[in-house]
N, C-alpha and C positions, 0 to 999 in steps of 0.2 A: 721530409720536405713536402710542402703542399704544392698544388698546381702542377701535378703530373698529367700525363695523357689520360690516365685513369680518371682523375678528377674532371678533366675536360669531357670525357665520355659520359660521366655521370651527369654533368650539367646539361649536356645536349639531350640526354634521355629525359631529364626532368622537364626541359622545354617542350619536348614532344608530348609529354603527358599534359602539360598546360594547354597546348594547342588542341589536344583531343578532348578537352573538357566541354561537354555538351551544355553546361550551364552558363557559359560565357555569352554575354550579349554581343551584338554587332560591334559596338565600340570597344568593348573589352577584347574581343577576338582580334580586331584590327590592331590593337595595341600589342597583343601577344605575337601577331604576325610580324610586326615591325621589330619587336624585340628579338624574335627568332631569326630574322634576317640579319640583324646586327651580330647576334651570337655566331651565326654561320660564318660571317665574314671574318670575325676575330678567330674563330676556331680554325679556319683555313690557314690563316697566317701562323698560328701556333703550330699546326701540323707541318707546315712548310719549314718552319724554323727547326723543328725536331728532326725532320728528314735531312736537312742540311747538316745538322750536328752529327747525325748518325753516319752520313756519308763521310764526313771529315774523320770520325772515329775509325771507320773501316779503312780509310786511307792510311791513317796513322798506325793501325794494327798491322797493315800490310808491310810497313817499314819498321816494325818493332818499337814504335813509340806510343802505342795505344794505351799502355798501362799508366801513362802520365795524365790521361784525360778521363774525367768523369762526366757522365751525362745525367745529372739529377733531374732535369726536366722530363726525362724518359722514365724516371723511377728505377734506374739501373744501379744505384749505389746503395751500399749498406750503411752509410753514415747518416 
């Protein structure tokens, strides 16, 4: 499955590299800053969703139901 937290991490580091590009003009840099801000907001939501899913999985594990739940968004399945 694509779009795991590893993929998100890679995208965020790629954005950091773009922001660190010394050849960007003022307008290009401003565009990357706006893009980076949007990516950060989306990334926070994705991470919050993953955290909620993990909390639910831990709760289900505690009551012996965790084997019924997979968390592909976290990259934890073998399928």
